[in-house]
C-alpha positions in Angstrom: 156.3 142.2 -54.3 155.1 145.5 -53.0 153.2 146.0 -49.7 150.1 146.9 -51.6 150.3 143.6 -53.3 150.7 141.8 -50.0 147.6 143.6 -48.6 145.5 142.6 -51.6 146.5 139.0 -51.1 145.9 139.2 -47.4 149.5 138.3 -46.7 151.1 140.1 -43.7 154.1 142.0 -44.5 157.2 140.8 -42.8 158.2 144.3 -42.2 157.6 146.4 -39.2 153.9 146.4 -38.1 151.9 149.5 -38.7 151.0 151.1 -35.4 147.5 151.7 -36.6 146.9 148.0 -37.2 148.3 147.1 -33.8 145.8 149.4 -32.1 143.0 147.9 -34.0 144.0 144.4 -33.1 144.2 145.4 -29.4 140.7 146.9 -29.6 139.3 143.7 -31.2 140.9 141.6 -28.5 139.6 143.8 -25.7 136.1 143.7 -27.2 136.2 140.0 -27.5 137.2 139.6 -23.8 134.3 142.0 -22.8 131.8 140.0 -24.9 133.1 136.8 -23.4 132.7 138.2 -19.9 129.2 139.4 -20.6 128.3 136.0 -22.0 129.8 134.3 -18.9 127.9 136.7 -16.6 124.6 136.0 -18.5 125.2 132.3 -18.3 125.9 132.6 -14.6 122.8 134.7 -14.0 120.6 132.3 -16.0 122.0 129.4 -14.0 121.4 131.2 -10.7 117.9 132.1 -11.8 117.2 128.5 -12.7 118.5 127.2 -9.4 116.5 129.8 -7.5 113.3 129.0 -9.5 113.8 125.3 -8.9 114.4 125.9 -5.2 111.2 128.0 -5.0 109.2 125.3 -6.9 110.5 122.7 -4.6 109.5 124.6 -1.6 106.1 125.2 -3.1 105.7 121.5 -3.9 106.7 120.6 -0.4 104.2 123.1 1.0 101.5 121.7 -1.4 102.3 118.2 -0.3 102.1 119.1 3.3 98.9 121.0 2.7 97.3 118.1 0.8 98.5 115.6 3.4 96.4 117.4 6.1 92.8 116.2 6.7 90.3 119.0 6.3 87.0 118.4 8.0 83.8 120.3 8.7 82.7 120.2 12.4 79.8 121.2 14.5 79.4 121.7 18.2 76.3 119.9 19.6 74.1 121.5 22.2 71.0 120.5 24.1 67.9 121.5 22.3 66.2 124.2 24.3 63.3 124.7 21.9 61.0 121.8 21.0 61.1 120.3 17.5 58.5 121.2 14.9 57.2 118.4 12.8 55.3 118.9 9.5 52.3 116.6 8.9 49.8 116.5 6.1 46.1 116.9 6.6 42.8 117.8 4.9 40.5 120.6 5.8 36.9 119.8 6.7 33.9 122.0 7.5 33.3 122.3 11.3 29.8 121.1 10.5 29.1 119.2 7.3 25.5 118.2 7.1 24.1 116.0 4.3 20.4 116.6 3.9 18.0 113.7 3.0 14.3 113.6 2.4 12.4 112.4 5.4 9.2 111.5 3.4 8.9 110.1 -0.1 7.7 112.5 -2.8 8.6 114.8 -5.6 10.7 117.9 -5.7 8.3 120.8 -6.1 10.9 123.5 -6.3 14.4 124.2 -5.0 15.5 127.6 -3.7 19.3 127.4 -3.1 22.1 126.2 -5.4 25.8 125.3 -4.8 27.8 128.2 -3.5 24.8 129.9 -1.8 25.3 131.0 1.8 22.3 130.0 3.9 21.2 130.6 7.5 20.0 128.1 9.9 16.3 127.2 9.3 16.3 128.7 5.7 14.2 126.6 3.2 16.3 124.9 0.6 13.6 123.0 -1.3 9.9 122.0 -1.1 8.4 118.5 -1.7 5.0 117.3 -2.9 4.0 114.3 -0.7 0.6 113.0 -1.9 1.0 109.7 -0.1 1.8 111.3 3.2 -1.1 113.8 2.8 -3.5 110.9 2.3 -2.2 109.1 5.3 -2.6 112.2 7.4 -6.2 112.5 6.2 -6.8 108.9 7.1 -5.2 109.4 10.6 -7.5 112.4 11.2 -10.6 110.3 10.4 -9.4 107.4 12.6 -8.8 109.8 15.4 -12.4 111.1 15.1 -13.7 107.6 15.0 -11.7 106.7 18.1 -13.0 109.8 19.9 -16.6 108.8 19.1 -16.1 105.3 20.3 -14.6 106.6 23.5 -17.6 108.9 24.1 -20.0 106.0 23.6 -17.9 103.7 25.9 -17.9 106.2 28.7 -21.7 106.8 28.5 -22.3 103.1 28.4 -20.1 102.6 31.4 -21.9 105.3 33.4 -25.3 103.7 32.7 -24.2 100.2 33.7 -22.7 101.6 36.9 -26.1 103.1 37.7 -27.9 99.9 37.0 -25.4 98.0 39.2 -26.3 100.3 42.0 -29.9 99.1 41.6 -28.7 95.5 41.4 -30.1 95.2 37.9 -26.9 94.0 36.3 -24.1 91.9 37.5 -20.6 93.2 38.5 -19.1 91.2 35.6 -21.1 93.2 33.1 -20.0 96.5 34.7 -16.4 95.4 34.5 -16.7 94.6 30.8 -18.2 98.0 30.1 -15.4 99.7 32.1 -12.8 97.6 30.1 -14.5 98.7 26.8 -14.1 102.4 27.9 -10.5 101.9 28.8 -9.8 100.3 25.4 -11.6 103.1 23.6 -9.4 105.6 25.5 -6.3 103.7 24.4 -7.5 103.6 20.8 -8.0 107.3 20.9 -4.5 107.8 22.2 -3.0 105.6 19.5 -5.0 107.4 16.8 -3.8 110.7 18.3 -0.1 109.6 18.3 -0.4 108.4 14.7 -2.0 111.7 13.6 0.8 113.7 15.3 3.5 111.4 13.7 2.0 112.1 10.2 1.8 115.8 11.0 5.5 115.8 11.9 6.2 114.0 8.6 4.2 116.6 6.8 6.5 119.3 8.2 9.4 117.7 6.3 7.9 118.7 3.0 10.2 121.7 3.4 13.9 120.9 3.5 15.6 123.5 5.7 19.3 124.1 6.5 20.3 122.8 10.0 23.1 125.3 10.3 24.7 128.4 8.9 27.0 127.6 6.0 27.5 127.1 2.3 25.7 124.8 -0.1 28.5 122.6 -1.3 26.4 120.0 -3.2 22.9 119.9 -4.8 21.9 116.5 -6.3 18.2 117.1 -7.2 16.2 119.0 -9.7 12.5 120.0 -10.0 10.3 116.9 -10.5 12.8 114.3 -9.2 11.3 111.4 -7.2 13.0 111.1 -3.8 12.7 108.4 -1.2 12.8 108.7 2.5 16.3 108.6 3.9 18.8 106.4 2.0 16.7 103.3 1.6 16.5 101.5 -1.7 20.1 102.0 -2.8 23.3 104.0 -2.2 22.8 107.0 0.0 22.4 110.2 -2.0 22.1 113.5 -0.1 19.8 116.0 -1.7 21.9 118.9 -0.4 25.1 119.2 1.6 25.6 122.2 3.9 29.1 123.0 5.1 30.0 125.4 7.9 33.2 127.0 6.7 34.1 129.1 9.8 35.7 127.6 11.8 37.2 124.6 10.0 38.2 121.2 11.4 41.5 119.6 10.5 42.2 116.0 11.4 45.9 114.9 11.5 47.4 111.5 12.2 50.4 112.0 14.5 53.0 109.1 14.4 53.4 107.2 17.6 57.0 108.7 17.9 55.5 112.1 18.6 52.2 111.2 20.3 53.5 111.8 23.9 54.5 115.3 23.0 51.1 116.4 21.7 48.8 118.2 24.2 45.4 119.9 23.7 45.6 123.7 23.5 48.8 123.9 21.5 49.1 126.4 18.7 49.9 125.0 15.3 50.7 126.7 11.9 48.8 125.6 8.8 50.2 126.2 5.3 48.7 125.6 1.9 51.0 125.2 -1.2 48.7 127.3 -3.4 48.7 130.2 -0.9 52.4 131.0 -0.9 53.6 133.2 2.0 50.4 132.9 4.0 50.2 131.1 7.3 47.2 130.3 9.5 47.1 129.6 13.2 45.0 126.9 14.7 44.4 125.3 18.1 44.8 121.7 18.9 41.3 121.0 20.2 41.5 117.4 21.2 43.3 114.1 20.7 42.2 110.6 20.1 44.1 109.5 23.3 44.9 106.2 21.7 47.2 104.7 19.0 45.6 103.1 16.0 47.2 99.6 15.8 47.0 99.6 12.0 48.7 103.0 11.3 50.6 103.3 14.6 49.4 106.9 14.8 47.1 109.1 17.0 44.4 111.2 15.4 44.2 114.8 16.6 41.6 117.5 15.8 42.6 121.1 15.1 40.2 124.0 15.1 41.1 126.7 12.5 39.5 130.1 12.2 38.4 131.0 8.6 36.6 134.3 8.9 38.0 135.5 5.5 36.8 132.4 3.8 40.1 132.0 1.9 40.5 128.4 3.1 38.3 125.8 1.4 37.0 122.6 2.9 38.6 119.5 1.4 41.9 121.3 0.6 45.2 119.5 1.3 47.4 121.4 3.8 50.6 121.0 5.8 50.5 121.4 9.6 53.7 122.6 11.5 53.1 121.1 14.9 55.5 122.1 17.7 56.6 119.3 20.0 57.4 119.7 23.7 61.2 119.8 24.3 62.7 116.8 26.3 66.1 118.5 26.8 67.9 115.8 24.8 71.0 116.0 22.6 70.5 115.9 18.9 73.1 115.6 16.2 73.0 115.7 12.4 72.6 112.4 10.6 75.7 113.1 8.5 77.9 112.9 11.7 77.1 109.2 12.2 79.7 106.5 11.3 78.1 103.0 11.0 80.8 100.3 11.3 81.2 96.8 12.6 81.7 98.1 16.2 78.3 99.9 16.2 77.2 103.4 15.5 80.0 105.9 16.2 80.8 109.6 15.9 84.2 111.2 15.4 84.9 113.6 18.3 87.6 116.3 18.0 89.4 117.5 21.2 91.2 120.7 21.9 94.4 119.4 20.2 92.4 118.6 17.0 92.8 114.9 17.5 90.1 112.5 16.6 88.5 110.0 18.9 85.9 107.5 17.8 83.0 107.4 20.3 80.2 104.8 20.4 76.8 106.4 20.8 73.2 105.1 21.6 70.5 106.7 19.4 67.0 107.6 20.2 64.3 109.0 17.9 65.0 109.8 14.3 63.9 113.4 13.7 64.5 113.5 10.0 67.8 115.5 9.4 68.6 115.2 13.1 68.7 112.2 15.5 68.6 112.0 19.2 71.5 110.7 21.2 70.6 109.1 24.5 74.1 108.2 25.7 77.7 108.6 24.7 78.0 112.3 24.2 77.9 115.5 26.2 76.8 119.0 25.4 79.6 121.1 23.8 81.3 118.2 22.1 82.7 119.0 18.6 81.9 116.4 16.0 83.1 115.8 12.4 80.5 116.1 9.7 80.7 113.7 6.8 83.7 111.9 8.2 85.9 110.1 5.6 86.1 106.4 5.7 89.9 106.5 6.4 89.4 108.6 9.5 90.7 106.7 12.6 91.5 107.3 16.3 94.5 109.7 16.8 94.3 111.4 13.4 95.0 115.1 13.5 92.6 117.1 11.5 92.4 120.7 10.3 89.1 122.6 10.3 87.8 123.5 6.9 87.5 127.1 8.0 91.3 127.2 8.5 92.1 125.8 5.0 94.1 128.2 2.7 91.8 130.1 0.4 92.6 129.1 -3.1 90.8 129.1 -6.4 88.7 126.0 -7.0 90.7 125.2 -10.1 93.9 125.2 -8.1 92.5 123.1 -5.4 91.4 120.5 -7.9 94.7 120.4 -9.8 96.6 117.1 -9.7 100.2 116.9 -8.3 101.4 115.7 -11.7 100.1 118.9 -13.4 101.9 121.0 -10.8 105.2 119.1 -11.3 104.9 119.6 -15.0 104.3 123.3 -14.6 107.3 123.6 -12.3 109.5 121.9 -14.9 108.3 124.2 -17.6 109.4 127.3 -15.6 112.9 128.6 -16.6 
């Protein structure tokens, strides 16, 4: 069989190898070794990378565990309050003078001159009345007075004549005394008639209803032809007009007993109205009730408020920011308190960031703050919103020193981080 036949059947010739084939086989072997070496190097590099990645992940997990095992807290340093507290209290504005006007005599409304919203001056006529009954009574009083004056004149002349007769011993002393008594009674009758006449004249002057003060008509309850009675007799009181002085205004506020000792006349207060955003009005605390109402446990105070612009309206609901005198006491936030079986405590943090539970005695509750009468000193650092598991000796880390991470990373669970680490090559 020829060599070509052997080659076609892939049978090596038993003869001497061809030098060209030998070179080719050596090249193949060398390339295979190189490829194997490259594969081995790649495997070694991949293994090393995996080992290094796992090592880094392990270090990261250890750091995360150590970070999460720390107790991060927010703290505050308490100080003595130098400035007094300001307490906000509700109140209602009132006119400095608010005068309801009633009819003094019965009659009919003849005409009215001022309506609601009208500004009036003191003494200005608001309405006029027709008083026929009073007019008739006045005419009768005038006639009675004239009658009494005539009787007095007759009594005096009679007394004078009887005194002259007594001097001649023509009449007895008893008769003279009787005439003198009649003269005195006539004088008294004249005085009574005079007084009644003056009374009715004064009533006649009330036919014109006038304003007792400068102000604004805030109410008118009558119309032309209405029948009115004197005062509020015969039923519920109904004022014909109400005149309100709008500058200055009065403001009455009920101060709780807790703050009553810190309120003094002359203090400046700030008044705010919800509808008047951004505007503040200053008032003066004019006077206090100087007593505590046993029903409400509060003290009424009066505030005088200037209203020259007229922007504030009587009857409006307002808020009063009332400054209180400082007592130099310690105050702490309410969220620093720990209420447990051993009493009310706070978590103090020393220079080594160790926690110490301290029992405190509380004073007044000031809303978001509370006074501490004993157990703390100025400059003490307290934990805010202390966790329930916080105990003596715990070492804490201030929230400001916590590593800055994204919120999503801070909220990720440890299992999710372990899974992410395993997925890394």
